[in-house]
C-alpha positions, 0 to 999 in steps of 0.5 A: 500500500505504501509503495502504491501511494508513493507512486500516486503521489509522484504522479500528482507532483509531476503530471506534466512530465508524465504527460510529456512522456506519453506525448513523446512516445505517441509522436515517436510511434507515428513518425513517417509513412507506412509502406501501404500509405506510400503505395496509395499516394503513388497510385493516386499520383499515377492516376492523376497524371494519366488524366492530365497528360493528354490535356497537356499534350494538346496544350503544347501542340496548340502552342507549336501551331500558333508559334509556327503561324506567327513565324510565317506571318512575320516572314510575310511582312518581311518579304513585303517590306523587302519587295517595297524597299528593294523594288524587286518581287520577293517570294515566300516558297513552301517545300511541302515534301521536305517540310521547309519554307523560305524567302528569296528574290524572284529569279532573274533580277539578281544572280543570287539573293544574299538575304535569302532565308530558309527555315525548317517546318516543325516535324509534327506539322505540314503545310497544305494549299487547298485543291480548290484554291485558284492559285493551284491552276494558275501556278500550273500554267506558269510553271514553265516560266519559273526556272529557279531552284524552287520551281513548281513549289507553292509560293506567295509573291510580293510585288514592289508596290506592296500587293500580292500577286494573283498566283499566290494562294488565297489560303495556306493551311498549317496541319498538325499530324494529330491535332487542329488545323490553322488557316492563314488567309488573305485579307479582303483588300488582298494586301496581306495574310492573317490567322483566320481559323483553327479547326479539328483535323478531319 
């Protein structure tokens, strides 16, 4: 009895120490994750990523398409300003098969254009000219007159007065291999091109 009463007396005198001891033992027991908890968290992460990944892929594809279209528009403006300032027709050609395009003076005015530019097209994109575009038949009729390195390729010709030649495509389509289609069309005054529409590939 005396021993028991002494223990109770000790606990009454030091209640905080006793409680602290219990608290430390509980915290020490629950520190860290169990293997089952880790597996559960990893499973939830994998499921979440599988839902988000397709949306992220579409987002980046859309950004690539818009970036390529804006680069083409910038090259068009550059070609138009070069034609006006230099007094020589400048053309923007499209090598559909090899996925590249470039800007150069129309052959016949100079032996070689020192300011010619050539850029690769993104590997996931391709350029198309609609078959019903009036420039397709007009270009076929004038192919024999073109003896340059890019003869027979679709091209936009900027005249020295700032206008766009009638043989230039009205619409240029940038097509993603697994995504939307973006169109560049001539404005109503037919003096420049603008980004028109984005639609899903059919």
